[in-house]
RODO-2510 file (C-alpha; in nm, 4 decimals, decimal comma):
residues 401
     n   res          X          Y          Z
     1     m     5,0669     8,1118     0,7046
     2     q     5,2273     8,2104     0,3742
     3     n     5,0261     8,3675     0,0919
     4     l     5,0127     8,1403    -0,2111
     5     n     5,0724     8,2541    -0,5671
     6     f     4,9142     7,9410    -0,7177
     7     k     4,5579     7,8123    -0,6962
     8     s     4,6048     7,4391    -0,7296
     9     v     4,8658     7,1634    -0,7333
    10     t     4,8928     6,8666    -0,9666
    11     f     5,1066     6,5648    -0,8787
    12     f     5,2559     6,3456    -1,1502
    13     y     5,4114     6,0179    -1,0439
    14     p     5,2092     5,7218    -1,1740
    15     s     5,3181     5,4045    -0,9984
    16     k     5,1937     5,0562    -0,9153
    17     i     5,4506     4,9861    -0,6442
    18     i     5,4916     5,1433    -0,3028
    19     g     5,8062     5,3389    -0,2250
    20     g     5,9344     5,6511    -0,0571
    21     a     5,8253     5,8908    -0,3314
    22     e     5,4727     5,7491    -0,3427
    23     l     5,4327     5,7853     0,0347
    24     l     5,5838     6,1333     0,0257
    25     f     5,3424     6,2596    -0,2397
    26     f     5,0440     6,1007    -0,0642
    27     r     5,1347     6,2723     0,2635
    28     l     5,2102     6,6019     0,0947
    29     t     4,8675     6,5901    -0,0717
    30     l     4,7030     6,5521     0,2688
    31     y     4,9062     6,8408     0,4070
    32     l     4,8170     7,0743     0,1183
    33     i     4,4470     6,9914     0,1468
    34     n     4,4115     6,9885     0,5245
    35     v     4,6454     7,2724     0,6218
    36     h     4,6364     7,5065     0,3222
    37     n     4,2990     7,4126     0,1687
    38     i     4,4613     7,3767    -0,1738
    39     k     4,2858     7,2033    -0,4585
    40     v     4,4871     6,8942    -0,5580
    41     s     4,4841     6,6802    -0,8703
    42     y     4,6755     6,3532    -0,8874
    43     i     4,7822     6,1718    -1,2026
    44     d     4,8148     5,7975    -1,1512
    45     y     4,7243     5,4641    -1,3063
    46     f     4,3643     5,3510    -1,2643
    47     d     4,5030     5,0852    -1,0279
    48     g     4,7911     5,3014    -0,9049
    49     v     4,9176     5,2595    -0,5522
    50     v     4,8649     5,6231    -0,4451
    51     r     4,5162     5,6348    -0,5925
    52     k     4,4285     5,3272    -0,3868
    53     m     4,5657     5,4980    -0,0745
    54     f     4,3342     5,7925    -0,1386
    55     q     4,0389     5,5583    -0,1879
    56     d     4,1171     5,3596     0,1272
    57     q     4,1190     5,6776     0,3366
    58     n     3,8241     5,8449     0,1567
    59     v     4,0387     6,1394     0,0485
    60     k     3,8630     6,3467    -0,2184
    61     i     4,0935     6,4617    -0,4982
    62     d     4,0651     6,5208    -0,8703
    63     f     4,1989     6,1984    -1,0159
    64     l     4,3449     6,2024    -1,3691
    65     e     4,4101     5,8611    -1,5202
    66     y     4,7506     5,7943    -1,6711
    67     k     4,7248     5,5416    -1,9548
    68     g     5,0709     5,5764    -2,1019
    69     y     4,9518     5,7350    -2,4242
    70     n     4,7171     6,0179    -2,3189
    71     r     4,8219     6,3795    -2,2663
    72     f     4,7220     6,6275    -1,9968
    73     e     4,6510     6,9969    -2,0389
    74     l     4,7036     7,2000    -1,7229
    75     n     4,5861     7,5551    -1,6667
    76     p     4,8244     7,8423    -1,5832
    77     d     4,7019     7,8655    -1,2226
    78     t     4,8372     7,5257    -1,1221
    79     i     5,1864     7,4063    -1,0340
    80     l     5,3022     7,0566    -1,1248
    81     i     5,4992     6,8632    -0,8615
    82     t     5,7022     6,5724    -0,9939
    83     p     6,0428     6,4092    -0,9400
    84     l     6,3310     6,5502    -1,1416
    85     s     6,3687     6,2054    -1,2959
    86     s     6,0264     6,2525    -1,4642
    87     i     6,1463     6,5475    -1,6716
    88     f     6,1200     6,3569    -2,0026
    89     d     5,7662     6,2420    -1,9248
    90     v     5,6587     6,5964    -1,8436
    91     k     5,7671     6,7122    -2,1887
    92     m     5,6006     6,4131    -2,3526
    93     y     5,2651     6,3995    -2,1721
    94     f     5,1740     6,7613    -2,0956
    95     k     5,0637     7,0802    -2,2637
    96     g     4,9684     7,4265    -2,1402
    97     d     5,1851     7,6856    -1,9711
    98     f     5,1738     7,5905    -1,6063
    99     k     5,4470     7,6212    -1,3446
   100     i     5,6690     7,3275    -1,2454
   101     f     5,8358     7,2155    -0,9233
   102     f     6,0949     6,9448    -0,9926
   103     w     6,1994     6,7643    -0,6736
   104     s     6,5210     6,5618    -0,6890
   105     l     6,4424     6,2574    -0,4736
   106     h     6,7161     6,0158    -0,5808
   107     p     7,0808     6,0945    -0,6596
   108     s     7,0916     5,8884    -0,9796
   109     g     6,7287     5,9419    -1,0807
   110     l     6,7947     6,1917    -1,3599
   111     s     7,0994     6,0150    -1,5030
   112     d     6,9083     5,6837    -1,5019
   113     s     6,6200     5,8547    -1,6807
   114     i     6,8546     5,9932    -1,9460
   115     k     6,9990     5,6463    -2,0074
   116     s     6,6560     5,4851    -2,0364
   117     n     6,4996     5,7492    -2,2613
   118     l     6,7701     5,8030    -2,5217
   119     r     6,9591     5,5994    -2,7741
   120     q     7,3163     5,5247    -2,6738
   121     k     7,4779     5,7712    -2,9141
   122     k     7,2586     6,0547    -2,7809
   123     i     7,3292     5,9917    -2,4118
   124     g     7,6766     6,1458    -2,4084
   125     k     7,5580     6,4626    -2,5776
   126     l     7,2704     6,5135    -2,3342
   127     l     7,4896     6,4422    -2,0331
   128     t     7,7164     6,7187    -2,1608
   129     n     7,4335     6,9655    -2,2279
   130     a     7,2316     6,8805    -1,9175
   131     g     7,4522     7,0953    -1,6934
   132     s     7,3626     7,4217    -1,8654
   133     d     6,9960     7,3183    -1,8842
   134     l     6,9939     7,2437    -1,5111
   135     d     7,1558     7,5797    -1,4432
   136     f     6,8687     7,7388    -1,6344
   137     l     6,6005     7,5390    -1,4498
   138     i     6,7572     7,6169    -1,1118
   139     q     6,7806     7,9862    -1,2043
   140     k     6,4054     7,9680    -1,2664
   141     k     6,3720     7,8259    -0,9128
   142     g     6,2021     7,5169    -1,0490
   143     v     6,4474     7,2492    -0,9285
   144     y     6,5079     7,1602    -0,5642
   145     f     6,7136     6,8859    -0,4037
   146     m     6,6033     6,6845    -0,1025
   147     d     6,9519     6,6727     0,0484
   148     e     7,3199     6,7379    -0,0093
   149     t     7,3785     6,3913    -0,1537
   150     n     7,1289     6,4545    -0,4341
   151     l     7,2916     6,7885    -0,5126
   152     e     7,6591     6,6905    -0,5022
   153     y     7,6157     6,3545    -0,6742
   154     q     7,4494     6,5225    -0,9717
   155     k     7,6924     6,8141    -0,9802
   156     d     7,9668     6,5562    -1,0294
   157     i     7,7775     6,4078    -1,3244
   158     f     7,6332     6,7143    -1,4969
   159     h     7,8761     6,9899    -1,3893
   160     f     7,6128     7,2572    -1,3327
   161     n     7,7039     7,5673    -1,1317
   162     n     7,3829     7,7023    -0,9806
   163     t     7,2573     7,5856    -0,6427
   164     p     6,9074     7,6423    -0,5014
   165     d     6,8852     7,8695    -0,1982
   166     f     6,7770     7,5832     0,0263
   167     f     6,7194     7,2080     0,0387
   168     v     6,3630     7,0749     0,0366
   169     p     6,3925     6,7671     0,2601
   170     i     6,1516     6,4774     0,2626
   171     f     5,9257     6,4206     0,5629
   172     c     5,7378     6,1344     0,7222
   173     d     5,4417     6,0689     0,9480
   174     k     5,4905     5,9546     1,3045
   175     r     5,4295     5,5945     1,4012
   176     i     5,3619     5,4656     1,7506
   177     g     5,6767     5,3189     1,9003
   178     k     5,7063     5,0598     2,1771
   179     r     6,0208     4,9332     2,3428
   180     k     6,1099     4,5733     2,2717
   181     s     6,2935     4,3899     2,5463
   182     v     6,6329     4,2406     2,4638
   183     t     6,6535     3,8611     2,4486
   184     e     6,9745     3,7048     2,5798
   185     n     7,1954     3,5603     2,3065
   186     e     6,9552     3,6752     2,0361
   187     t     6,9475     3,9985     1,8352
   188     h     6,6802     4,0966     1,5847
   189     l     6,7900     4,3189     1,2972
   190     g     6,5341     4,4991     1,0826
   191     w     6,5701     4,6011     0,7191
   192     v     6,3023     4,8247     0,5658
   193     g     6,3389     4,9158     0,1979
   194     r     6,3104     4,7986    -0,1597
   195     l     6,5251     4,5111    -0,2823
   196     s     6,6462     4,7137    -0,5796
   197     d     6,9718     4,7848    -0,7648
   198     d     7,0637     5,0816    -0,5482
   199     k     6,9936     4,9130    -0,2137
   200     i     7,0519     4,5411    -0,2481
   201     f     7,4266     4,5516    -0,1795
   202     s     7,3671     4,7586     0,1338
   203     l     7,1479     4,4741     0,2586
   204     h     7,4016     4,2177     0,1375
   205     n     7,6599     4,3982     0,3492
   206     i     7,4457     4,3634     0,6625
   207     v     7,4104     3,9910     0,5959
   208     d     7,7885     3,9599     0,5458
   209     h     7,8573     4,1328     0,8772
   210     s     7,5965     3,9167     1,0488
   211     i     7,7601     3,5993     0,9212
   212     a     8,1051     3,7140     1,0363
   213     f     7,9697     3,8045     1,3813
   214     a     7,7803     3,4762     1,4097
   215     k     8,0888     3,2698     1,3318
   216     e     8,2805     3,4484     1,6088
   217     n     7,9863     3,4158     1,8506
   218     p     7,8418     3,0691     1,7868
   219     i     7,5975     3,0777     2,0813
   220     h     7,4436     3,4073     1,9650
   221     n     7,1532     3,4016     1,7183
   222     l     7,0941     3,6777     1,4644
   223     i     6,7546     3,7098     1,2968
   224     i     6,7326     3,9475     1,0005
   225     h     6,3789     4,0624     0,9232
   226     i     6,3516     4,1970     0,5674
   227     i     6,0513     4,4180     0,4912
   228     g     6,0300     4,5141     0,1249
   229     n     6,0105     4,3643    -0,2223
   230     g     6,2130     4,4020    -0,5377
   231     g     6,3705     4,2344    -0,8346
   232     k     6,7034     4,1700    -0,6623
   233     k     6,5695     3,9505    -0,3818
   234     n     6,7429     3,6459    -0,5313
   235     i     7,0840     3,7968    -0,4520
   236     i     7,0070     3,7656    -0,0810
   237     e     6,8368     3,4274    -0,1181
   238     q     7,1554     3,2817    -0,2664
   239     i     7,3705     3,3623     0,0395
   240     t     7,4688     3,0573     0,2470
   241     l     7,3971     3,1183     0,6153
   242     p     7,5413     2,9577     0,9287
   243     d     7,2964     2,7873     1,1636
   244     n     7,2793     3,0871     1,3989
   245     v     7,1788     3,3375     1,1298
   246     k     6,8228     3,3393     0,9995
   247     i     6,6611     3,5604     0,7349
   248     i     6,2856     3,6214     0,7281
   249     f     6,1379     3,7781     0,4128
   250     l     5,8174     3,9643     0,4971
   251     g     5,7429     4,1329     0,1658
   252     t     5,5727     4,4727     0,1763
   253     l     5,4145     4,5774     0,5044
   254     l     5,2229     4,9040     0,5366
   255     g     5,0382     5,0991     0,8015
   256     e     4,9709     4,9245     1,1313
   257     q     5,1166     4,5975     1,0039
   258     l     5,4563     4,7607     0,9630
   259     t     5,4304     4,9415     1,2963
   260     d     5,3259     4,6316     1,4893
   261     y     5,5927     4,4129     1,3337
   262     a     5,8755     4,6597     1,3979
   263     n     5,7642     4,7074     1,7586
   264     t     5,7482     4,3330     1,8153
   265     y     6,0779     4,2280     1,6603
   266     f     6,3289     4,5044     1,5827
   267     d     6,6246     4,5684     1,8149
   268     l     6,8146     4,7638     1,5491
   269     v     6,7007     4,9002     1,2137
   270     f     6,9095     4,9331     0,8969
   271     a     6,7555     5,1605     0,6351
   272     m     6,7889     5,4679     0,4162
   273     g     6,5517     5,7307     0,2821
   274     t     6,1908     5,7450     0,3971
   275     s     6,2174     5,4042     0,5632
   276     a     6,4903     5,5314     0,7966
   277     l     6,2779     5,8315     0,8942
   278     e     5,9673     5,6214     0,9599
   279     m     6,1541     5,3836     1,1886
   280     a     6,3111     5,6784     1,3724
   281     s     5,9630     5,8203     1,4327
   282     m     5,9027     5,5044     1,6412
   283     k     6,2152     5,5757     1,8492
   284     k     6,3976     5,2815     1,6938
   285     p     6,7786     5,3056     1,6781
   286     v     6,8359     5,3565     1,3047
   287     v     7,1638     5,2845     1,1284
   288     l     7,1572     5,5021     0,8170
   289     l     7,3102     5,3002     0,5346
   290     d     7,5225     5,4076     0,2405
   291     f     7,4541     5,2769    -0,1092
   292     q     7,6564     5,1493    -0,4000
   293     y     7,6010     4,9160    -0,6933
   294     t     7,8635     4,6544    -0,6042
   295     i     7,9662     4,4480    -0,3016
   296     f     8,0899     4,6523    -0,0033
   297     p     8,4275     4,5903     0,1596
   298     k     8,4073     4,3586     0,4612
   299     n     8,5470     4,6159     0,7051
   300     n     8,3140     4,9105     0,6367
   301     k     8,1655     5,0973     0,9318
   302     f     7,8366     5,2673     1,0079
   303     r     7,6714     5,5769     1,1578
   304     w     7,3458     5,6690     1,3263
   305     l     7,0697     5,8627     1,1536
   306     f     7,1053     6,1606     1,3886
   307     e     7,4716     6,2068     1,2890
   308     v     7,3962     6,3247     0,9345
   309     e     7,4185     6,6800     0,7985
   310     n     7,2269     6,8696     0,5304
   311     y     6,9286     6,6324     0,5445
   312     n     7,1165     6,3415     0,3861
   313     v     6,9237     6,0165     0,4097
   314     a     7,1780     5,8144     0,2097
   315     e     7,5216     5,8682     0,0614
   316     k     7,7133     5,6850    -0,2064
   317     f     7,9752     5,4753    -0,0327
   318     h     8,3451     5,5470    -0,0525
   319     e     8,6125     5,4415     0,1928
   320     n     8,6892     5,7955     0,3135
   321     l     8,3407     5,8625     0,4477
   322     p     8,3532     5,9416     0,8214
   323     r     8,1952     5,6315     0,9740
   324     h     8,2917     5,5158     1,3223
   325     l     8,0668     5,2279     1,4322
   326     s     8,1720     4,8695     1,3695
   327     f     7,9113     4,5944     1,3475
   328     n     8,0442     4,4615     1,6784
   329     d     7,9828     4,8051     1,8320
   330     l     7,6192     4,7819     1,7256
   331     m     7,5764     4,4350     1,8735
   332     k     7,7403     4,5415     2,1997
   333     l     7,5103     4,8431     2,2245
   334     v     7,2019     4,6200     2,2128
   335     r     7,3499     4,3686     2,4554
   336     n     7,4120     4,6505     2,7060
   337     k     7,0647     4,7973     2,6401
   338     n     7,2096     5,1344     2,5396
   339     h     7,0232     5,1304     2,2099
   340     y     6,7114     5,2813     2,3675
   341     t     6,8947     5,6125     2,4171
   342     i     7,0039     5,6015     2,0523
   343     g     6,6398     5,5536     1,9508
   344     e     6,5440     5,8700     2,1406
   345     k     6,8168     6,0652     1,9603
   346     c     6,6970     5,9374     1,6221
   347     y     6,3430     6,0467     1,7087
   348     d     6,4576     6,3951     1,8111
   349     y     6,6470     6,4286     1,4835
   350     i     6,3498     6,3547     1,2584
   351     e     6,1204     6,5701     1,4708
   352     n     6,3532     6,8680     1,4216
   353     y     6,4406     6,8149     1,0554
   354     h     6,2005     6,5732     0,8826
   355     s     5,8570     6,6200     1,0381
   356     i     5,5819     6,7995     0,8480
   357     n     5,6062     7,0797     1,1064
   358     a     5,9715     7,1283     1,0133
   359     v     5,9336     7,0838     0,6371
   360     g     5,5867     7,2124     0,5430
   361     d     5,6742     7,5812     0,5169
   362     v     5,9920     7,4979     0,3258
   363     i     5,7910     7,3155     0,0595
   364     i     5,5371     7,5967     0,0339
   365     n     5,8214     7,8459    -0,0010
   366     g     5,9712     7,6446    -0,2857
   367     l     5,6360     7,6206    -0,4637
   368     n     5,5842     7,9952    -0,4256
   369     q     5,9278     8,0791    -0,5630
   370     s     5,9101     7,8711    -0,8793
   371     i     5,8942     8,0777    -1,1974
   372     l     5,9691     7,7775    -1,4159
   373     f     5,6955     7,7401    -1,6769
   374     f     5,6362     7,4582    -1,9208
   375     s     5,7341     7,6958    -2,2014
   376     d     6,0764     7,7280    -2,0345
   377     l     6,1164     7,3511    -2,0125
   378     k     6,0461     7,3171    -2,3850
   379     k     6,3610     7,5226    -2,4535
   380     t     6,5862     7,2562    -2,2990
   381     d     6,7384     6,9431    -2,4515
   382     f     6,5452     6,7122    -2,2213
   383     k     6,3410     6,5554    -2,4977
   384     i     6,2851     6,2176    -2,6565
   385     a     6,3216     6,1644    -3,0300
   386     r     5,9866     6,1768    -3,2097
   387     i     6,0162     5,8232    -3,3442
   388     i     6,0838     5,6810    -2,9969
   389     k     5,7971     5,8846    -2,8536
   390     y     5,5625     5,7627    -3,1296
   391     l     5,6599     5,3979    -3,0802
   392     r     5,6020     5,4238    -2,7063
   393     f     5,2586     5,5760    -2,7514
   394     v     5,1608     5,3053    -3,0012
   395     k     5,2935     5,0227    -2,7849
   396     r     5,1093     5,1438    -2,4746
   397     y     4,7903     5,2129    -2,6683
   398     l     4,7837     4,8662    -2,8234
   399     k     4,8568     4,7082    -2,4860
   400     k     4,5412     4,8692    -2,3469
   401     q     4,3194     4,7341    -2,6220
***
């Protein structure tokens, strides 16, 4: 076990909705407490989703309430873990000279944060300056990327030069998997993930392929089970379906509910990110999807989770990506009952690359290496104008009254 050069960890990711980052930080908290006996503090809303998960499992942590206008002073012995996209909030809500571990968990997270935190005329300037600031933060070993997609996507935007010595991949818990028998002339497709801007057209693409397949195979029924919520659900609801395609919206399912449902119904799973890893832990055959913010071409192809490199759990779609599986190939695989072997390969992949046994020491190593202090972060241009900061504090304070 590695020696630690920090005494405690503080997580900052207040959220009222469940997603991959929330689950990741909850599981990492358990790992740090149970395996390394590290004191953990967690900053969340009073009714935050991760705080409720701690309460439900009787996990004892130091809870710090995020109100949207209060600030937090951390001592020098702690290290703050937070997504790279939260960099503006760290500068706005914290004080002290603690160490920081920024974890890039979404390719467009930082650029989206820049666009939402600055006035339009300031965005271009910060996008230009962000590259040198990121070089500085990486040099301080305070920024790590979960996979190659996160790294390369942001290099294309910000044009920084430095690269961390290693990726810090995400991990998932294992779920109990059971084989579902194949029903003749009926295939059940599972989607697990948010119905959000970055994912909705990936789901739309699966529906499009299902409709095309159903029209060519009128005696075959396709049932698409959608687990997840989000503001873009209406895009899927508006699609006109043939009689032999059915969509079932399940909303958010967690824990044993999710496990039981997937075991009962899923022949194939379409997912990305943490959802793909969780389904693979159940030995489900997982098609790892690409993402983009517009409709996909009708003839795009797919790949299995175990075929990825450099820990990628999603890539931005372009037509030159090496994908080799047609939708018809996927349907044929299930019909011939060869998908069980694929499920085993997906399980072996996450066990070797995305289990806590594979990732735990990597995370600890990253935390140990960070020499990025809050005083260093204050030297960068990642900051919100005082007037905008003041108005946000006032708005959130009045909302609480």
